N, C-alpha and C positions, 0 to 999 in steps of 0.2 A: 414930426414930433410924434412920439410915441402915447399912447394912453392905455388905462386900462378898461375894457369893457367886460360886462357881464352878459351871457346868454344864458337862457333857459334849457335845461335838459326836458325835451318833451315827454308827454306821457305817451310814448310810442315805443314799441320794439325798435323800430328804424326811424330814424329821422335826419332831416338834412336842415343845413344853416347857411344863410349867406354872410359870411365873414371876410373882412379885410384879407387879402394875400399876404401870406409872410406871416400871419398872427400865430405869436407863440402861447400854447397852451401853458397856463399857470397853476390853476387850481380847481378842483370840484368839490361842492360843499353843499349841504342843504343851507337856506337862508329863510327863516320863518316857515319851516318846513316843507319848502319849494327848492327841488335839486337846481343847482346853477352850476355854470362854469365860467371861469374869467379867463380872460386873454390878453395878451400885452399885443395892443395891435399899432398899425400905422394907420390911422383914421383916414387919410387922403389916399390909400391903396385902392386898386380896383377890388370890388368884392368877388370871392369865388365860393362855390358851393362845396360845403363840407359834409361828409356822411358819419353818422353816428349809429352805435349799436348799444341797447341797453337790453342785458342780461340778469336775470335773477340767480342767485346761486343754485347750482346744478344743471342750468340751461346751457346748450350748446352756443358755440361762438365759432366764427368761421377764423381756420389758422392764420390768415393775414392783418387781423385786427389788431389794433395798438391798444394796451390798457391806458386809460386815462386815470380812474378812480373808481371808488365805491361811496356810495352813500345808504343810509338807512332811512326808513320810514317807519310810523308808528312805534316809535320807542324802541327801534330794533327788531320788530316783528316781521318785517320785510326789507329784504337786502339785496339792493341791485349795483352791478357794476358795467361802467359805462366804456367803451372802446370807440375808437375812429377806423373807418373802414375806407 
């Protein structure tokens, strides 16, 4: 059975999360001022480590990075883009 799980976007340029294998990315948004990612997962699947990159506007990203979404903090004063690498 599949469920929707929420995972935090960590306050780091690069971070890793343990997510069930085959998890499908759904959305990236802030919730109560904290950036979060939602995935559709098979909760019984084995976990796999997935790597993410957070880049501010104007920052460099690796060419192979897959864009997931953008979030804003401080009423839009800070804008960040999240990629899976």
